[in-house]
Backbone bond lengths (Angstrom), bond angles and torsions (degrees), N, CA, C in turn:
res aa  C-N    CA-C-N  psi(-1)  N-CA   C-N-CA  omega(-1)  CA-C   N-CA-C  phi
1 M - - - 1.447 - - 1.530 108.79 -
2 S 1.296 116.74 126.93 1.462 120.59 179.77 1.525 109.90 -82.59
3 K 1.317 115.36 163.21 1.471 120.83 179.30 1.522 110.31 -58.99
4 K 1.332 116.07 -32.06 1.455 121.34 -178.95 1.533 111.62 -64.78
5 D 1.339 116.76 -30.19 1.458 121.74 -178.39 1.525 113.51 -87.08
6 K 1.306 118.00 -11.53 1.461 121.35 -176.90 1.524 111.38 -77.75
7 V 1.310 114.25 154.47 1.462 121.72 174.22 1.523 106.63 -107.09
8 F 1.313 116.07 132.88 1.461 121.28 -177.92 1.521 110.46 -113.85
9 T 1.316 115.21 145.20 1.459 122.31 177.71 1.521 108.32 -117.84
10 V 1.326 115.86 129.58 1.464 121.42 178.03 1.523 108.03 -103.20
11 K 1.318 115.36 126.79 1.465 120.69 178.54 1.524 108.63 -119.44
12 I 1.309 115.92 130.81 1.464 122.30 176.52 1.522 108.32 -108.55
13 R 1.311 116.15 125.32 1.469 120.13 173.55 1.526 106.21 -84.00
14 R 1.302 115.16 95.82 1.469 121.95 -171.63 1.516 113.85 -52.23
15 D 1.306 117.30 -42.99 1.468 119.68 -175.88 1.520 113.42 -76.86
16 Y 1.323 117.88 -9.59 1.469 121.43 174.63 1.535 110.76 -89.53
17 C 1.329 116.50 -26.09 1.471 122.38 -172.55 1.529 111.21 -74.39
18 K 1.336 115.95 131.73 1.470 121.55 177.14 1.522 111.90 -105.97
19 G 1.332 116.74 10.97 1.455 120.83 174.06 1.511 115.07 69.48
20 C 1.330 118.66 27.26 1.470 120.66 -178.12 1.531 112.05 -69.11
21 G 1.330 117.42 -26.15 1.460 121.28 176.82 1.513 115.77 83.93
22 L 1.323 118.45 3.94 1.468 119.84 -179.28 1.521 111.73 -61.85
23 C 1.321 117.57 -41.91 1.464 120.29 179.89 1.527 110.76 -63.13
24 I 1.315 116.68 -38.01 1.467 121.64 179.14 1.525 109.96 -67.32
25 E 1.319 116.37 -46.03 1.463 122.05 -178.14 1.525 112.81 -63.53
26 F 1.323 117.40 -40.70 1.457 120.54 -174.34 1.525 114.37 -87.46
27 C 1.315 119.22 -10.02 1.462 121.57 -179.98 1.525 109.88 -76.59
28 K 1.330 115.66 110.61 1.467 120.66 -178.04 1.523 112.66 -74.10
29 Q 1.329 117.08 -15.02 1.464 121.70 -179.35 1.531 112.15 -95.93
30 D 1.322 117.81 0.82 1.475 122.88 -178.22 1.528 112.48 53.89
31 V 1.322 116.02 43.33 1.463 121.72 -179.75 1.522 111.10 -74.83
32 L 1.320 117.51 -34.32 1.467 121.59 -172.17 1.523 113.20 -107.36
33 Q 1.320 115.07 155.86 1.464 122.30 174.59 1.524 108.20 -146.53
34 A 1.315 116.01 165.38 1.469 120.77 175.50 1.524 108.39 -80.15
35 S 1.302 116.23 133.87 1.459 121.45 179.66 1.525 110.19 -74.46
36 A 1.303 115.68 148.96 1.463 120.55 173.31 1.531 110.00 -75.89
37 N 1.323 116.21 -19.88 1.465 122.24 179.34 1.522 110.67 -87.91
38 M 1.314 115.84 163.80 1.464 121.29 177.69 1.521 110.12 -114.62
39 N 1.330 114.57 152.10 1.464 119.37 175.84 1.533 109.67 -85.97
40 S 1.318 116.72 -174.40 1.471 120.76 -176.09 1.526 113.49 -66.18
41 M 1.352 116.80 -16.62 1.468 120.47 178.85 1.526 112.03 -95.68
42 G 1.341 116.82 -1.56 1.457 120.68 178.16 1.515 115.00 89.30
43 Y 1.334 117.70 19.00 1.462 121.94 179.58 1.523 110.56 -104.92
44 H 1.331 115.52 145.78 1.460 121.18 170.93 1.526 106.88 -79.24
45 Y 1.301 116.74 101.77 1.460 122.48 -176.32 1.530 111.45 -75.96
46 A 1.312 116.37 160.81 1.462 121.69 174.93 1.522 108.76 -75.93
47 E 1.324 115.75 150.48 1.455 120.80 175.97 1.524 109.07 -147.21
48 P 1.332 117.25 153.02 1.462 119.64 178.12 1.527 110.55 -66.97
49 A 1.320 116.53 127.19 1.455 122.03 176.88 1.522 109.89 -101.25
50 Q 1.338 115.71 -39.06 1.460 122.48 179.70 1.531 108.56 -134.06
51 P 1.322 117.90 68.11 1.466 120.14 -174.30 1.522 114.04 -60.15
52 E 1.316 116.94 -27.88 1.464 120.53 179.59 1.528 112.52 -68.12
53 S 1.322 117.52 -15.12 1.470 122.04 179.58 1.523 113.41 -85.55
54 C 1.327 117.85 -8.02 1.468 121.29 -177.11 1.526 110.66 -64.34
55 I 1.340 115.97 129.68 1.467 121.62 179.36 1.525 111.62 -105.88
56 G 1.316 116.96 3.78 1.461 121.10 176.70 1.511 115.28 73.66
57 C 1.320 117.85 29.06 1.470 121.18 -178.39 1.533 112.12 -72.98
58 M 1.332 116.72 -21.45 1.469 124.01 176.91 1.534 114.65 70.71
59 I 1.317 118.19 9.66 1.465 120.33 179.29 1.531 110.31 -60.86
60 C 1.318 116.66 -39.75 1.469 120.22 179.83 1.525 111.46 -58.75
61 T 1.322 116.81 -39.24 1.464 120.08 179.68 1.526 111.55 -70.42
62 M 1.321 116.33 -32.21 1.467 120.52 -178.03 1.523 113.05 -75.05
63 V 1.342 117.15 -33.18 1.469 119.66 -176.31 1.527 113.29 -89.73
64 C 1.321 117.38 -12.60 1.467 119.77 -178.15 1.527 110.60 -73.69
65 P 1.334 117.63 115.10 1.466 120.25 -178.61 1.534 113.28 -73.41
66 D 1.329 116.75 -13.05 1.461 120.53 -176.20 1.529 113.61 -110.20
67 L 1.329 116.75 7.51 1.472 122.15 179.51 1.526 112.06 54.75
68 A 1.329 115.57 38.46 1.462 120.95 -177.05 1.524 113.14 -90.31
69 V 1.328 117.58 -11.29 1.466 121.15 -175.69 1.520 110.03 -109.93
70 E 1.329 115.02 132.79 1.460 121.54 175.72 1.521 108.32 -129.92
71 V 1.323 116.74 143.27 1.462 122.09 176.95 1.518 107.74 -125.95
72 Y 1.327 115.45 129.35 1.463 121.87 -179.89 1.524 109.51 -120.23
73 S 1.317 116.55 145.23 1.464 120.21 172.28 1.515 108.32 -99.98
74 E 1.309 114.88 143.08 1.471 119.93 -178.72 1.514 110.12 -108.27
């Protein structure tokens, strides 16, 4: 199975996210967006907006300074 055929799941650890937006900014597939809700620290955390668009490039995980983003292949 090639990477193109895989399905990827993006998980955001809400309480780790400080809402910096780096994962949103660097995602070329526009998978993530800022949530209208806040986490326990009072930040608008990132959330998947178009999870089906994820290509598994892992850029979001690399740019997150708080290790709040995880990507899994199914």
